[in-house]
KELUMLO-952064 format. One record per residue: x, y, z of N, C-alpha, C, CB in turn. Coordinates in pm, whole numbers, plus 50000, padded with zeros to 5 digits. Glycine has a CB too. Layout:
N
XYZXYZXYZXYZ...
//
This chain:
81
342962966947575343202972847445342222984347423343072962247333342732996247434341903008047411342573017247311341633015547543341753024847241342273034347144342623047547210341263036647032341913050747318342113063447387342363060647535340893072847369343423066747590343773064447730342933073047824345253067147752343053070047954342383077948056342793092548042342713072648197341873101448066340613100048137339433095448052340283112848198339653091847927338573086447847338063073547913339043083647700336753071347918336193059747987336203046847905334803062748027336813046847790336743035347699337093022147769337673037547581338153021947845338583009547911337533004348007339883011747985336953013048087335933008848183334653004348112335603020248280334313011048005333133007147928333342993247868332833017447815334522990647816334832977347760334762966547868336212977347695335302969547985335252959748095333812956448129335992965148221332972966748139331552964448170330902955748062330802977848184331152958947938330542951447828331012936947826330852958147694332322934847841332862921347834332482912847954334362921947822332372919048071332062911448192330562909448211332632918348313329782918148150328342917448171327912922848306327872903348156328842928348382328532933648515327812947048503329832935348600326842949048589326142961848589326662970948698324632959648605327302965348799327792973148912329302971348924327082968849044330042981748887331492981148893332012991448993332112983448754333152988649052333862998149136335292998949084333822993949288335733011049061337083013449012337903019649125337083022648886339053014049151339963019149253341143025449182340433007749351341413038149212342493044949145343173055049233341993051549021344273060549182345053069849263345363082949192346333063349305344583086049089344763098849020343413105048987345593096948891343433118048964342213124948923341723119648788342463140048917342643115948699342223110348570341483097048588343443108348480341883089248687341153076848716339703080148753341833068948831339523090248835338183094248877337383100048761338253104348991338023107848677337333113248559336823101948469338273122648479337653091948449337243080548366336063073248430338423070748346336143071048560335053064248631333753072248621335423062048779333833085248643332643093648634332043093148494332973108048672332883093848393332383093548255331743080248219333523096448158332223069548283331673056248256330503052748349332763045748270330223061448445329153058648541329513047448637327893054948467330773046948677331293036448763331653042348900332543029548699331323035249006331703039549142333223040249150331133029749250333713050449221335153052549232335573053349377335573065049158336643046249412337293047249542338713052149517337283033549619339043063349579340363069249562341353064449665340273084149566342583062549624343673059149714344613071149717344423045949668344763076849838345643088349856346593085349970344813101449884347773080749935348763076850035349123088550125350023071349967349313085750252349593096250349350933103150325349573090550490351863096650257353173102750229353273108450088354273092450250352163109550021352133114549883352383129549878350783111149818353323133949795353473148449777352163154149718354693151749683351773165649762350533171949715349283163649746350613174249565349333156049855348193147749895346923155949913348513140150023347063167849972345893176249998345213180249868346313188850077345983182649764345413186049633344623174149579346533190049533345193162349588344513150349540343243147649621345443138149546343313149149752342133147149836341003156649795342483149149984341343169149771340333178849729339733175149594340943192949723340573170849502340063166649370339103154849387341223162849275339503144949464338633133349486337303137649546339333123049577337353146449646336113150949711335263159049615336443159249835335873168549546335133177349455334503169849338336043188149403335173159249294334663151949177333793140049215335833147049092333553138049344332563128249386333033114049409331543127849287334263112249454334693098649490333753093449599336193098549539333363080949588332453075349688333163072249818331783062749635334483070749813335293068649933336733071749899335143053949987337513075050003338943077549987339653070150099339263092949990340663062450063341423054750162342903058650154341243039450140343633056950266345053060550266345963050350198345503062650407345493038050185346253027750115345323016350077347433022550203345783007949989344962997049936344542987150044345712989749826345312986550152344982977450261343732981850337346132976350356343312994250318342112999450383340872997850297342303013950417341012992050181339922990950085338722983350140340402984149960338972972750211337882964350262336932972350352338452952350339337452982350420336642990550511335552998450439337523000050586335743001250311334773009650238333993002150131335503021250174334262989450117333512981550017332172977050071334322969249974
//
């Protein structure tokens, strides 16, 4: 339950507060996901599917905005955790 949607970090901030966790990792597949993570001070792992239209644009956005890792699919997540 958030008042403002992504890229606003409200949802991630609420998760941190409710869980009491100090170290969170957010996995997402859009630049707005990464913007929200950056604003909340949360580690971000980007998912950029190999068959995604405009994949190169998304990869550049993830790299430029500081994703801590980028994987081609969710099944590769364990490799970067």
